[in-house]
N, C-alpha and C positions, 0 to 999 in steps of 0.2 A: 175171365178173359177180357182183355182190353180192346180198344178200337183198333182196326187194321192199320198197319204202318203205311205211311205215305211212301211211294216209290220216288227215289231221287233221280233227277236228270243227270246226264253225263257231266254237264257243266257244274252242277251242285256237288257232285262227287269229287270232281277235280278241285273245286274250291275248298271242300271239307278237308281233303288230304294234302292240299298244297301242290297238286300235280299240274303239269303243263297240259294244255288241251292236246288231244291226239290229232294228228294230221289225217284228213280224209283224202286218201289218194285214189279217187275214182277216176278212171280215164274219161277224158272228154272227147268230143268229136274231132277237135283239132289234134289231140294226141294220137289218134288212130292213124293219121296220115304220116306220122313220124316214126312208126314202128319199123324196126330193122327188116330189110328185105334180104332174103338169101338168094344170091345170084351165082350162077355157074359161069366162071370166066376161063379163058384158055390162056395158059402161060405163053408169053411172047418168046421165051427162050426154048423151052422143051416141048411146047405144043400140047401138053397134057391139060385136060380140064380139071378144075377143082371148084368147090363151093366156098364162097366167102360171104360175110355179112356186110351189107351196105346200109349204114345208119344215117338216115336223112334228117335227123333231129337237129343237126348243127347247120343245115343248109348245104350249099355247094361247097366242096372242099377237095383238096388233093392231098394224098398221103402215099407212103411207100409201105407195101406189104410183101413179105417174102413168099415165093411160090412154095406151096405145101409139098411139091414133088421134088424140085431141083434146088430149092432154097435161094434162087436168084431174086434180086430186088425188082419188084414190079411197081411202076408208078400207077396209082389208081386215081382217077378223076371222077368224083361223084357229082352227077348233075341232077338237079331237082327243078320242079316248076315254080311258078310265083307263089304257090300256096305251100311249098315245102314238101310236095309229094315226089317220091322217087321217079326219075325218068330213065336214067341209064348209068352204068358204071363203065367208063372207058379205061382200057389198060394199055400200057406201052412199056417198052424196055426201060429200065432205070439207067442204062449206060448210053442211051441214044442222044 
């Protein structure tokens, strides 16, 4: 029986087989502030409430999303604080 084999590190294995290093995608404290919020909004056309995702990772923005009930276009304005945390989602009619 020979000597015990040395364990290779991840970087040694990558080099041995010509592999690219794996990306370590561990969430950081700053990432946690940019996780999508699920918000209940009320359609300005039909008045029905529905849930939508508000992703603050891109900062403040405006976009159009169709009502999940009546399919009318709703202008969504996502507001975030100076650190990128979700504040509110403002909705208004797309034809106003």
